[in-house]
C-alpha positions in Angstrom: -10.3 -9.1 -24.0 -7.5 -6.8 -23.3 -7.5 -4.4 -20.4 -5.7 -1.1 -20.6 -4.0 0.3 -17.5 -4.2 4.0 -17.0 -3.2 6.4 -14.3 -6.0 7.8 -12.2 -5.5 11.3 -10.7 -6.6 10.8 -7.1 -5.0 8.0 -5.1 -7.2 6.2 -2.5 -4.4 6.3 0.0 -1.7 8.6 1.3 2.0 8.0 2.0 3.7 10.1 4.6 7.1 11.6 3.9 8.6 9.0 6.3 7.0 6.1 4.3 8.1 7.6 1.0 11.7 8.0 2.3 11.8 4.4 3.5 10.2 3.0 0.3 12.8 5.0 -1.8 15.6 3.6 0.3 14.3 0.0 -0.1 13.9 0.6 -3.9 17.6 1.7 -4.1 19.0 -0.9 -1.8 17.2 -3.8 -3.5 17.8 -2.5 -7.0 14.1 -2.6 -7.8 13.6 -1.8 -11.5 11.8 1.4 -12.5 8.9 -0.4 -14.1 7.9 -1.8 -10.7 5.5 0.2 -8.6 4.3 0.0 -5.0 1.5 -2.5 -4.7 -0.9 -1.8 -1.8 -3.7 -4.2 -1.2 -5.4 -6.6 1.2 -5.6 -10.4 1.4 -7.6 -12.7 3.6 -6.0 -13.9 6.8 -4.5 -12.6 10.0 -6.1 -12.5 13.4 -8.7 -9.9 12.4 -9.7 -11.2 8.9 -7.6 -9.2 6.4 -3.9 -8.4 6.2 -2.2 -5.6 4.2 -0.1 -6.3 1.1 2.8 -3.8 0.6 5.5 -4.5 -1.9 7.0 -3.7 -5.2 5.3 -5.3 -8.2 4.4 -4.8 -11.9 0.9 -3.7 -12.9 -1.5 -6.5 -13.7 -5.0 -6.6 -15.3 -7.7 -5.2 -13.0 -5.1 -2.8 -11.4 -5.5 1.0 -11.1 -2.3 3.1 -11.2 -1.7 6.3 -9.3 1.3 8.6 -8.8 2.2 9.8 -5.3 5.2 12.1 -5.0 7.0 10.3 -7.8 6.1 6.8 -6.6 3.9 4.7 -8.8 1.1 3.1 -6.7 -0.7 0.0 -7.9 -4.0 -1.0 -6.4 -6.2 -3.9 -7.5 -9.7 -2.4 -8.3 -11.3 -5.0 -5.9 -9.1 -3.9 -3.0 -9.8 -0.1 -3.2 -13.0 -0.2 -1.1 -10.9 -1.4 1.9 -8.1 1.2 1.3 -9.9 4.5 0.6 -8.7 7.2 3.0 -5.8 5.0 4.4 -2.5 6.6 5.4 0.7 4.6 5.4 3.5 5.8 7.6 7.0 4.5 8.6 7.8 4.5 12.3 11.4 4.2 13.5 11.2 4.3 17.3 12.7 2.4 20.3 9.6 0.2 20.7 8.4 0.0 17.2 10.0 0.1 13.7 8.1 -0.5 10.5 5.2 0.5 8.3 2.0 1.5 10.0 -1.5 1.6 8.4 -4.1 4.1 9.6 -7.2 2.8 7.9 -10.6 4.6 8.6 -12.4 1.6 7.0 -11.2 -0.8 9.6 -13.8 -1.6 12.3 -11.1 -3.3 14.4 -7.4 -4.1 14.2 -5.1 -6.5 15.8 -2.4 -5.6 18.3 0.4 -5.6 15.6 -1.6 -3.3 13.3 -1.2 -5.3 10.2 -4.5 -7.2 10.4 -7.9 -5.6 10.4 -11.6 -6.3 9.9 -14.0 -4.1 7.9 
């Protein structure tokens, strides 16, 4: 059985302009091919139960594709329930530098902000 990947109009997450800028810089610096999109997902682990997955990848079976400000977004269908309404930002401050995840579905998060429970 063959699965067809198609773009869906409304993405379950949002990327801030700071996150988009940083992701575009990473794409350019690392020479990431155009056929790779940004995979956003979750996996089991971390101190709160789940950790976020964020990286460039190619679409796979069971993925939904979205377009955000010219960035192809890849989300596994099974992960969407944990990501709906989430905002990803990039912080570049004195005390903290990196991607942050503001997830309304998280019932609790760890101190580092990359692990959550739902």
